[in-house]
C-alpha positions as CSV (number, residue, x, y, z in Angstrom):
1,M,0.0,0.0,0.0
2,L,2.8,2.4,0.9
3,A,4.6,1.6,-2.3
4,R,1.5,2.5,-4.3
5,L,1.2,5.8,-2.5
6,A,4.8,6.6,-3.1
7,S,4.5,5.7,-6.8
8,A,1.4,7.9,-7.2
9,A,3.2,10.8,-5.4
10,A,6.2,10.4,-7.7
11,L,4.0,10.4,-10.8
12,L,2.1,13.4,-9.6
13,T,5.4,15.3,-9.0
14,L,6.6,14.3,-12.5
15,L,3.4,15.5,-14.2
16,T,3.4,18.8,-12.3
17,A,7.1,19.4,-13.1
18,C,6.3,19.2,-16.8
19,S,4.4,22.5,-17.0
20,S,6.4,25.7,-17.5
21,M,6.2,29.4,-17.4
22,S,8.6,31.5,-19.6
23,E,10.4,34.5,-18.4
24,V,8.6,37.8,-19.1
25,T,10.4,39.3,-22.1
26,S,10.3,42.8,-23.5
27,V,8.8,42.9,-27.0
28,D,8.7,46.7,-27.5
29,K,8.8,49.9,-25.4
30,N,6.5,49.1,-22.4
31,T,5.2,45.9,-24.1
32,Y,6.0,42.5,-22.8
33,S,5.2,38.8,-23.4
34,V,5.0,35.7,-21.3
35,T,4.1,32.1,-22.2
36,Y,2.6,29.3,-20.1
37,S,2.8,25.7,-21.4
38,S,0.8,22.9,-19.7
39,G,3.3,20.2,-20.5
40,T,1.5,16.9,-19.6
41,Q,-0.8,18.4,-17.1
42,L,-4.5,18.0,-18.0
43,L,-5.6,21.6,-17.7
44,T,-8.4,23.5,-19.4
45,W,-7.7,26.4,-21.7
46,V,-9.2,28.7,-19.1
47,E,-6.7,27.5,-16.5
48,I,-3.8,27.9,-18.9
49,K,-4.8,31.4,-20.0
50,N,-5.4,32.4,-16.4
51,Q,-1.9,31.2,-15.4
52,A,-0.3,33.4,-18.1
53,L,-2.5,36.4,-17.3
54,Q,-1.7,36.1,-13.6
55,R,2.0,36.1,-14.3
56,A,1.6,39.2,-16.5
57,D,-0.3,40.9,-13.8
58,Q,2.4,40.0,-11.2
59,Y,5.1,41.3,-13.4
60,C,3.4,44.7,-13.9
61,Q,2.8,45.0,-10.1
62,S,6.4,44.1,-9.4
63,I,7.5,47.2,-11.4
64,G,4.8,49.4,-9.8
65,R,2.5,49.5,-12.8
66,K,-0.8,48.0,-13.9
67,L,-1.6,45.3,-16.5
68,Q,-3.1,46.8,-19.6
69,K,-4.2,45.6,-23.1
70,P,-3.6,41.9,-22.6
71,K,-3.7,39.9,-25.9
72,I,-3.9,36.2,-25.6
73,T,-2.9,33.7,-28.3
74,S,-2.6,29.9,-28.1
75,N,-1.3,27.0,-30.0
76,H,-4.9,25.5,-30.3
77,A,-3.8,22.1,-29.2
78,T,-6.5,19.5,-28.6
79,G,-6.6,16.2,-26.8
80,L,-3.6,15.2,-24.7
81,G,-1.2,17.5,-26.6
82,S,0.6,20.2,-24.6
83,K,-1.4,23.4,-24.6
84,R,0.3,26.8,-24.7
85,A,-0.9,30.3,-24.1
86,T,1.0,33.5,-24.7
87,V,0.0,36.9,-23.3
88,T,1.4,40.0,-24.9
89,F,0.6,43.0,-22.7
90,E,1.5,46.5,-21.6
91,C,2.3,47.8,-18.1
92,G,0.7,51.2,-17.7
93,A,0.7,53.8,-15.0
94,I,-1.5,53.3,-12.0
95,P,-4.1,56.1,-11.8
96,S,-3.7,58.3,-8.7
C-alpha cells in the first residue's frame, strides 16, 4: 500500500514538473510577453490562459505598474497535446 502511494506521489510530481512558465520578455517599449505551457498536465484552456494572465499581472505589479491591453494567443492544441498560451501586454501607470 505504501509503495503504491509513493508511486502515485512520484507520478504526480513528475506531471506537475512538466508545466512551465517562460520569463517575461520585452517585446517593445513598455510591451511584454509571457508564455505558459501545460506540458503533460491536464488543464483547461481557461486555466492555462489564467496562469499566463496572472504572471503578466504579477510582473506589472512588481515594477509598480498596472496590467493593460492583454492579448492572448494559443497553439490551439487538442486532446492530450501540450497546450500553450502567450500573453502580450503593456504595463501602464496606476491612476492616482
